[in-house]
Backbone as a ProteinNet text record, in pm:
[ID]
protein_1_A
[PRIMARY]
MSAALAVCPAAAGNTGASSPVPANDAAILYRRTAHVCRTCLGPVMEHGGGYVCAVCDASGATPSSICGCGIKVQGPGGRRRLFACTPNPARGPASPSGYVITFAPEAI
[TERTIARY]
77.4	-6.9	96.2	108.7	194.8	148.8	11.2	-44.4	-99.2	-82.8	-139.7	-296.7	-371.7	-507.3	-571.4	-588.4	-639	-790	-853.5	-999.6	-1033.6	-1147.4	-1200.5	-1208	-1158.9	-1162.3	-1307.5	-1398.5	-1532.9	-1600.2	-1554.2	-1605.8	-1547.1	-1428.2	-1358.8	-1396.3	-1477.7	-1526.3	-1417.5	-1319.2	-1207.1	-1231.5	-1303.8	-1326.9	-1238.6	-1153	-1070.8	-956.5	-899.6	-784.1	-667.6	-654.1	-538	-558.7	-634.3	-661.1	-526.5	-525.4	-407.3	-394.6	-501.5	-503.8	-490.1	-394	-371.2	-508.1	-537.2	-647.9	-661.3	-548.9	-553.5	-577.1	-570.9	-597.8	-725	-810.5	-926.2	-1022.6	-1022.6	-1125.5	-1073.1	-948.9	-898.7	-963.6	-1044.1	-1103	-1076.5	-1068.2	-1044.1	-1147.8	-1219.2	-1333.3	-1289.8	-1305.3	-1276.4	-1371.8	-1315.2	-1405.3	-1406.3	-1471.9	-1488.2	-1381.2	-1261.8	-1160.2	-1029.2	-946.1	-807.2	-713.4	-595	-496.3	-430.2	-430.2	-374.2	-219.6	-157	-7.6	33.6	-13.9	29.1	-78.8	-203.7	-323.7	-368.4	-326.8	-372.6	-519.3	-580	-714.4	-707.7	-801.5	-828.3	-919.3	-874.3	-955.1	-998	-1119.5	-1163	-1113.4	-1070.8	-1011.1	-1022.7	-1098.9	-1108	-1140.4	-1241.7	-1281.3	-1196.2	-1095.9	-997.5	-988.5	-911.6	-885.6	-739.4	-701.5	-562.7	-537.7	-438.1	-404	-347.3	-407.9	-344.7	-212.6	-162.8	-24.5	90.7	53.5	164.3	143.2	32.9	14.3	-28.9	-64.3	-103.8	-231.4	-257.8	-369.7	-433.1	-562.4	-642.8	-756.3	-832	-951.3	-1071.4	-1062.7	-1166.8	-1104.2	-1181.1	-1124.3	-1069.3	-1137.8	-1087	-956.8	-913.3	-782.8	-663.5	-692.7	-580.8	-621.6	-738.8	-781.7	-766.8	-805.6	-787.1	-909.6	-1019	-1136	-1100.8	-1141.3	-1115.9	-987.5	-900.2	-771.6	-805.5	-748.2	-784.4	-661.7	-670.5	-567.5	-611.2	-515.8	-562.1	-582.9	-696.5	-725.2	-716.4	-765.5	-756	-830.6	-775.8	-848.2	-853	-772.5	-765.9	-880.9	-961	-1057.4	-997.6	-1049.9	-997.4	-1076.2	-1009	-1063.7	-1045.1	-1161.1	-1166.2	-1155	-1062.4	-1064.9	-1170.5	-1199.9	-1297.5	-1259.7	-1281.5	-1263.2	-1398.5	-1378.1	-1495.1	-1479.6	-1590.8	-1560	-1490	-1395.7	-1324.2	-1409.5	-1424.7	-1503.8	-1447.1	-1320.2	-1253.8	-1182.5	-1257	-1195.5	-1177.2	-1065	-1026.1	-888.2	-828.5	-682.8	-589.1	-602.3	-506.9	-522.1	-642.8	-663.9	-765.3	-702.4	-788.2	-841.4	-808	-842.7	-1002.6	-1063.6	-1211.9	-1248.5	-1156.3	-1178.3	-1051.8	-1083.4	-968.9	-999.4	-894.6	-918.1	-938.8	-1047.5	-1096.7	-1125.2	-1122.9	-1167.2	-1317.3	-1359.1	-1506	-1568.8	-1699.7	-1764.6	-1777.4	-1766.9	-1786	-1664.4	-1624.5	-1511.3	-1559.3	-1464.6	-1505.4	-1445.5
-110.9	-4.5	120.4	183.5	296	422.3	440.9	571	537.4	633.7	613.1	636.6	565.2	582.2	705.1	710	816.3	796.9	911.2	917	1009.1	1001	1083.4	1230.4	1333.8	1465.6	1507.9	1466.8	1518.9	1438	1304.9	1233	1289.3	1339.5	1400.2	1546.5	1610.5	1733.4	1838.5	1790.1	1878.7	1890.3	2002.7	2027.7	2135	2185.6	2291.6	2253	2348.6	2310.4	2255.3	2280	2241.5	2089.2	2003.3	1875.4	1789.7	1721.3	1645.5	1519	1490.9	1361.7	1406.4	1355.3	1391	1356.8	1433.6	1404.8	1265.8	1202.2	1072.1	969.6	998.7	908.2	937.2	1033.1	1070.1	960.7	856	748	632.5	651.8	548.5	566.1	466.4	465	332.8	362.1	253.4	254.4	152.1	148	60.9	117.6	46	-75.7	-189.2	-302.6	-328.4	-431.9	-471.7	-581.1	-569.8	-672.2	-626	-707.4	-677	-769.4	-721.9	-791.8	-892.3	-1017.1	-1124.1	-1110.8	-1040.7	-1025.2	-913.4	-794.9	-680.6	-605.5	-659.1	-594.6	-465.6	-429.4	-309.1	-324.9	-215.4	-214.1	-288.8	-370.4	-431.1	-332.5	-293.6	-202.3	-277.6	-241.1	-285.5	-191.5	-250.7	-162.7	-238.9	-193.8	-249.8	-392.3	-432.9	-574.2	-665.5	-617.7	-698.3	-628.1	-693.6	-636.6	-628.3	-516.9	-483.8	-433.9	-469.7	-413.8	-269.7	-175.4	-41.5	-13.1	-122.5	-98.2	-186.9	-313.2	-400	-437.9	-388.6	-421.1	-562.7	-644.7	-787.8	-766.3	-867.5	-852.2	-990.7	-989.4	-1108.3	-1072.1	-1184.3	-1159.5	-1152.3	-1201.4	-1188.3	-1137.7	-1068.3	-1026.4	-1140.3	-1247.3	-1363.3	-1412.6	-1393.7	-1437.9	-1359.4	-1254.9	-1167.2	-1135.6	-1145.9	-1110.3	-1221.7	-1178.9	-1279	-1368.2	-1354.7	-1440.8	-1579.1	-1672.5	-1812.9	-1872.6	-1788.3	-1850.1	-1944.5	-2082	-2165.5	-2195.6	-2209.7	-2239.8	-2349.7	-2431.9	-2524.3	-2459.3	-2476.8	-2411.6	-2503.3	-2461.1	-2536.3	-2672.6	-2774.3	-2902.6	-2968.8	-2925.8	-2973.1	-2920	-2839.6	-2771.3	-2678.4	-2662.5	-2568.2	-2439.4	-2327.2	-2211.1	-2135.1	-2053.6	-1980.5	-1823.3	-1754.1	-1614.6	-1542.7	-1420.5	-1346.5	-1201.7	-1122.3	-977.2	-920.9	-827.6	-790.1	-636.7	-562.8	-419.4	-418.7	-319.5	-317.7	-293.2	-383.3	-365.6	-267.2	-234	-144.8	-24.5	27.3	137.9	254.9	312	433.9	470.7	574.8	618.8	514.5	407.3	294.7	200.8	189.1	91.3	143.7	235	323.6	261	134.5	52.3	28.6	50.6	27.5	-109.5	-202	-347.8	-423	-544.4	-616.6	-765.4	-855.2	-1001.4	-1053.6	-1125.7	-1171.2	-1322.5	-1399.2	-1538.5	-1535.9	-1624.1	-1650.1	-1700.6	-1660.1	-1710.3	-1851.5	-1938.3	-2077.5	-2148.6	-2258.8	-2332.1	-2429.8	-2466.1	-2554.8	-2696.4
2.7	4.4	0.1	-109.2	-129.7	-64.2	-77.5	-20.2	124.5	211.1	345.8	317.7	403	395.2	331.6	198.2	135.5	115.2	107.8	83.4	-12.4	-76.6	-167.1	-112.7	-164	-121.5	-79.8	-164.1	-139.7	-10.9	-3.8	118.5	240.2	238.1	361.9	383.7	290.3	318.9	278.4	200.7	142.2	-0.1	-32.1	-183.7	-249.5	-164.3	-222.3	-306.7	-374.5	-474.2	-400.8	-264.8	-194.5	-130.8	-202.4	-172.7	-130.2	-19.4	6.2	-82.6	-150.5	-243.2	-375.4	-459.1	-600.8	-672.3	-780.4	-860.6	-912.4	-948.5	-1005.9	-905	-775.7	-664.1	-587.9	-644.7	-579.3	-557.5	-635.2	-621.6	-519.2	-475.2	-371.6	-246.9	-205.3	-72.8	-5.3	135.4	224.6	333.4	345.1	443.1	562.6	689	804.7	827.3	855.4	882.8	1033.1	1081.1	1227.5	1248.1	1188.3	1205.7	1237.7	1291.9	1339.2	1278.6	1235.7	1174.2	1272.6	1231.4	1315.8	1325.9	1238	1233.9	1332.8	1322.8	1396.5	1471.3	1478.6	1556.1	1496.5	1363.3	1313.4	1254.5	1211.4	1163.1	1021.6	986	854.2	770.9	659.9	583.7	448	395.9	265.2	166.4	51.5	-47.8	-182.2	-285.5	-418	-418.5	-343.9	-346	-252.2	-199	-118.2	20.2	105.4	241.7	267.7	324.9	358.3	500	572.2	698.9	683.6	763.4	758.6	809.7	875.8	942.9	868.8	851	800.6	646.9	580.8	450.8	420.5	519.2	495.5	410.6	310.3	248.1	201	165.5	141.3	74.2	17.1	-52.9	39.4	161.8	259	393.4	486.3	601.2	687.4	692.6	772.5	730.3	607	567.5	629.8	687.7	755.9	899.3	945	1066.4	1173.2	1288.6	1408.4	1421.2	1333.2	1344.8	1311.5	1387.2	1341.3	1392.2	1446.3	1493.4	1622.7	1615.7	1707.4	1796.8	1934.2	2017.3	2109.9	2171	2269.2	2401.5	2460.7	2586	2701.2	2820.7	2947.5	2923.6	2979.7	2969.2	2831.7	2742.3	2622.3	2514.9	2567.9	2481.9	2389.5	2262.3	2167.2	2193.7	2175.8	2186.6	2058.1	2026.1	1902.4	1932.9	1848.1	1866.5	1771.8	1802	1720	1733.6	1631.6	1631.4	1687.9	1785.1	1855.8	1885.8	1902	1959	2093.1	2105.8	2224.4	2341.3	2451.5	2562.3	2658.2	2647.5	2751.8	2680.7	2575	2495.3	2583.3	2577.5	2638.1	2615	2708.7	2671.7	2675.8	2761.2	2779	2660.2	2592.4	2490.8	2399.1	2301.7	2205.3	2084.7	2068.8	1941.8	1944	1831	1820.8	1824.8	1772.6	1767.9	1823.9	1886.4	1934.6	1911.8	1927.2	1919.1	2048	2071.9	2201.6	2171	2294.8	2282.7	2250.6	2171.8	2139.6	2264.3	2285.1	2403.9	2426.6	2296.9	2322.3	2284.4	2352.8	2313.6	2200.2	2113.9	2006.3	2030.7
[MASK]
++++++++++++++++++++++++++++++++++++++++++++++++++++++++++++++++++++++++++++++++++++++++++++++++++++++++++++

């Protein structure tokens, strides 16, 4: 991802000639998803029919190909636990991320 999270100037409310987005890149849009990158914990963005991490540039055709959803680990007592991307239940200054990877409520 060569350009940092660019948005269409009109969508950002920036309609003046001093737009920070070059005219040929005006159609580049990244939409935030409810997923977190499994590699670096960065936000997963939708872009051009695919998905890309805003931090480490990991990419995939679906969000689950790069996010923490579906990661399985061995839990206590031999039970397998599944991770899921969820809204941050403790969002605040110490944990500002909108979404985090948590254990899914049910063991599999």
